[in-house]
N, C-alpha and C positions, 0 to 999 in steps of 0.2 A: 268218638275220640280221634279217629283217623282224619275226619273232616277238619277237626280243630287244628291238628298238627300240619295239615296241608295248607290251611289258611295262614297259620303263623309262618310257614316257610315262604309263601309268596309275599307276605308283608315284609319279611326280612330282606328278601331279594330286591324288592322295590326300594326299600330304604337305602340299600347299598348303592343304588344309582342316583339317589336324590341328593341334592345339595341346596342350601338356602338360596333365595333369589339374590341376596347381597353378594354371596360368594360367586354366583354365576356372573354377576355383573363385573365383579373385580377380576375374575378369571378371563373374561372375554372383553375387557375394556379396550377399546380401539386405541392404537398408538397414534397420537396427533402427527399429521404430516409435517415434514421438515419445511421451514420457510424456503420459498423458491429463491434461487440466486439470480441476481440481476445480470443483464447481458454483459455489463462491464466486468463483473466478477468472473463470469464464464470465460470472457476473453482473456483475462490475466492468467487464469488457470491453464489456458492453452498456450501461454506465452513461452517462447524460447528466444534467446538472443539471435539476432540475424547473422551472427558470426560467432566464432570462438573467441569471446571477449577475454582479454588478458587484463585483469584488474590492475596488475602491477604497472601497466602502461598508462593508467589513468592518473598517476601522480602529477602534481603541479597545480597551476592556477586555472580556474574556469570561471567565465562570466555567465551569470544567469540571464538568459535572453528572453525566455517566454515560459509561461506556466499555463497548463490547461487543467482546470479544476473547478469543482462545485463547492469548494471550501467556503463556508459562510463569511469569513473575514474578507476573502477576495471578492465575493459577490457583492458585499456591502461597500467595500472601499478599495476595489482593485485599481481605481484610477489614481490612488495615492501610493502605489508601490514605489520603492526606492531602489536605486542602483545597488546591485548585490554581486559579490563574487565569492567563490569558495576555493579553498586550497586543500587538495588531497595529498596525504602522506601515507604511503603504504608501508607497513611494518609487519612482516609475516602474515598472519591471518587477520590482522586488524588494519582498518583504514581510518586514520585520524583526519577528521574533516573540520576545517575552520571556516566559518562563514562571517564575512564582513558586510554589514549593512547599517543603514541609519534607522533609528527608532526615536521618534520625537526629536529630531534634529541632532541626535547624539550618535556617534559611530560606535557600534557594538561589535565585539568578536564573540561568536557563539561556537563553542567547542563540542563536538560529538564524536563518538566512535562507532563506525560501521564494522560489522564482522563478516568475513567471507563465509560462504556456505558451500555445500557439496555441489550445488547447481552452478554451472558455468555462467558467469556474468551476474549472479545474484548475491545480494548483500542483505544483512539483517541489522536493524537498529532496535535495541531493547529499550522499551519504555519503563516508566516507574510501575505501571500496571500492565497486565497482559493486553488489555484493550488498546494500549498506546504503542504496542509493538508495530514496527514498520518493516514491510518487505520491500526491497529495492531491487529493481532489475535494470541493468544497462542494456537497453534494446539494441542500440546501434551506435557506433562511434568509429572515427578514423584516427582517434587519439591526438591528432595534430590540429584539428579545426573545430569539430563539433562532437557532441554526445547527447543522446536522447535517453532519458530515464523514466521508468514508471514506478510509482510508489503506491503501496496499498496499506491502508490503515483503517481498521475497524470496518472493512468492507467497502471503503471509499477509495476511489482511484484518482491519482494526480499524475500528470505527465509534465516533465521539465526538459527544456532545451538549454544546453550549455554550449559556450564557444570558447576557444582559446583566446579569442579577441572579443571585443564588444559588438562585433557584427559578423554575420555569416551570409553566404549567398542566398538569394531568394529561393533557389531550388531546395535548399535545406529547410527553409521556413515552410515551404509548400509541403514537403515530405512530413514534417512535424505535424502540420494541421491534418493531413490525411491519416496519419497513424492515430492521432487523437480521436478521430471519428469512430475508430474501432471500439473505443471505450465510452461511446456516447458523449464525447466531449467536443461539441461543435464550436464554431467561431464565437458564439455568444459567451462562452466561458474560457476563452483564451486571452490571457493578459500579457501583453508585451512589457518588458522591463526597460527602463531608461538605459541608454548607452553613454551616459555622462554622469558626472557628479559622484564618482566612486570615492569611498573612504581611503584617504592616503595613509591614515593611521587610525587606531581605535582608542576610544577613551574609556570604555568599560568592557568587562569580560563576563560572559555567562557560560560557566563550565558545566556541561551536562554529561560529561564522561563518567 
């Protein structure tokens, strides 16, 4: 009898430490590794404006001079880009942005609202869906002649160069190209915009505010 109770005791102890194979697999299921970030994404996370950017001083008219991007539309038809300018109007924590450009030979005005963030020089554009949200950083500007911006949307990086006039000195263009390289945006994906043929007035309005 004693032998029977000892045997039963060891069986119960063993069962207390045993669990089905399915449970063990579920318990110790490895966590899949997070997808690695691209060098461009790492670069923008390390970004900080080159100066203490005052967004309020960005108000006014800016001509789009050049874009560095791997955007599919630009890659396929970058040679067809049209003269474009934007007008920034800063009102409190909001920046009202009006873009004038030609689409199919018609002058359009595209309206958007950028929102200021707690980070100096950084703005936020809310999309219809989270994946369409855009983070915007003013990298460098002197307010009176040029401004370099970086935009991040769905993990993709775009750089833009603006000028208060339709031309800027060559040293600014060179600096823009150098900074674009940090985001893996070489000369093959830099698209200069025309400095002529701007819309004097707009015929249609696309309000995205």
